[in-house]
C-alpha positions in Angstrom: 140.8 102.8 85.3 139.0 105.1 83.5 140.2 105.8 79.5 140.7 108.9 78.3 141.4 112.5 79.7 140.2 114.1 83.1 139.0 116.6 81.2 136.4 114.0 78.8 135.3 111.5 82.0 135.8 113.9 85.8 132.5 115.5 85.7 131.1 112.1 84.2 132.5 110.6 87.1 131.2 112.4 89.5 127.5 113.1 88.6 127.4 108.8 88.2 128.8 108.6 91.3 126.5 110.2 93.0 123.9 109.0 90.8 124.7 105.6 92.9 125.3 106.4 96.3 122.2 108.1 96.4 120.3 104.5 94.0 122.0 102.7 96.7 121.8 104.5 99.8 117.9 104.0 98.9 118.1 100.0 98.3 119.2 100.2 102.2 117.1 102.8 103.8 113.9 100.8 102.7 115.0 98.0 105.0 114.8 100.3 107.2 112.0 101.2 106.8 112.5 105.0 105.4 114.2 107.4 102.7 117.5 108.3 102.4 116.0 111.2 102.4 114.2 110.9 105.2 117.5 109.2 106.9 119.5 112.4 106.4 116.4 115.4 107.2 116.7 112.4 110.9 120.1 112.8 111.1 121.2 115.7 111.3 118.1 117.1 113.3 119.7 115.0 115.2 123.4 117.1 115.1 121.5 120.5 115.6 118.5 119.8 117.8 115.5 123.0 118.0 117.4 124.0 114.4 114.9 126.2 112.0 113.1 124.3 109.1 114.5 127.1 106.4 118.0 126.6 107.4 117.8 122.6 107.6 116.1 123.7 103.6 119.3 125.1 103.4 121.8 122.9 105.0 120.2 119.7 102.2 119.3 122.4 99.8 117.0 121.7 99.1 112.7 123.4 98.2 111.6 124.7 101.7 108.0 122.9 100.4 110.3 119.5 99.2 111.6 119.4 103.0 107.8 120.6 103.9 106.1 117.1 102.7 109.5 115.5 104.1 109.1 116.7 107.5 105.8 116.1 107.5 106.0 112.5 106.7 108.4 112.2 109.5 106.1 113.5 112.5 103.2 111.1 110.9 105.5 108.7 111.9 105.9 109.7 114.7 110.1 110.9 114.9 109.7 114.2 114.5 107.9 116.9 116.5 108.3 120.3 115.4 107.8 122.9 118.4 107.1 126.8 117.6 109.3 129.7 118.2 109.0 131.0 120.8 110.7 134.2 119.8 108.3 134.0 116.3 105.8 131.8 115.8 105.9 131.7 112.4 109.0 129.2 112.9 109.2 125.6 113.5 111.4 124.5 115.2 112.4 120.2 114.7 112.8 118.0 117.0 113.7 114.5 116.9 111.6 111.9 119.1 112.2 108.6 121.1 111.1 106.4 118.2 113.2 108.3 115.8 116.8 108.5 118.3 115.4 104.6 118.5 115.0 104.1 114.5 118.3 106.0 113.7 120.1 103.7 116.9 118.7 100.5 114.6 120.7 102.8 111.2 123.5 103.5 113.2 126.4 100.6 110.8 124.6 101.7 107.6 126.4 104.5 107.4 129.6 102.7 107.7 128.5 99.5 106.4 127.6 102.3 102.7 130.6 103.2 103.3 133.3 100.0 103.7 131.0 98.9 100.6 131.8 101.9 98.0 135.7 101.9 99.8 136.4 98.3 99.1 139.3 97.3 97.3 141.2 100.8 98.7 143.5 101.5 101.2 143.4 102.5 104.0 146.3 105.6 103.3 143.8 105.9 99.6 141.3 107.0 101.3 142.1 109.1 103.3 143.9 111.1 100.3 140.9 110.8 97.7 138.5 112.9 101.2 141.1 115.0 101.3 141.6 115.2 97.4 137.5 115.7 97.2 137.1 118.2 99.9 140.2 120.4 98.0 137.7 119.5 94.6 135.1 121.1 97.6 136.3 123.9 98.2 137.4 124.7 94.5 134.2 124.7 93.6 132.9 126.9 96.0 135.5 129.5 95.7 134.5 129.2 91.9 131.3 130.1 92.7 130.6 132.3 95.3 133.4 134.1 92.5 130.4 133.9 90.0 127.4 134.2 92.4 129.4 137.7 93.4 130.3 138.8 89.9 126.6 138.4 89.0 125.6 140.5 92.3 128.1 144.0 91.0 126.1 142.9 87.8 123.1 144.1 89.4 123.3 146.1 91.1 125.2 148.1 88.5 122.2 147.8 86.6 118.9 147.1 88.2 
């Protein structure tokens, strides 16, 4: 059990959990010859084929140049392909290739394995409650960011 106040431990514990989950996912994804970041790109493209590279960068909260390098590697491996947009030649749209689909198929149970390991010893009802609470925390923070960003925009417009 975590000792001390929630205020003293909440952000540190969430940050450490996030770091550990990323490291664990990277380690397990390596069994398939892929990184966690590459897996995330493939999974997002599978769910939304034809999305723009810029949309994917925003969705993954990744710098466009970082995503471009990841996509280059995925293209070189034959897992994904870029296609020019029919109406705007500056835009690349992303599609999963047959080999990418096969790789994701082989990896299909990995997300469940990772989740099962993380939630070991927690009963399903508590896990559902935890997920709901995390969703509420995410919404609270999202709203706070929007309010803060709105305040900054108003100041910039007023003084800019």
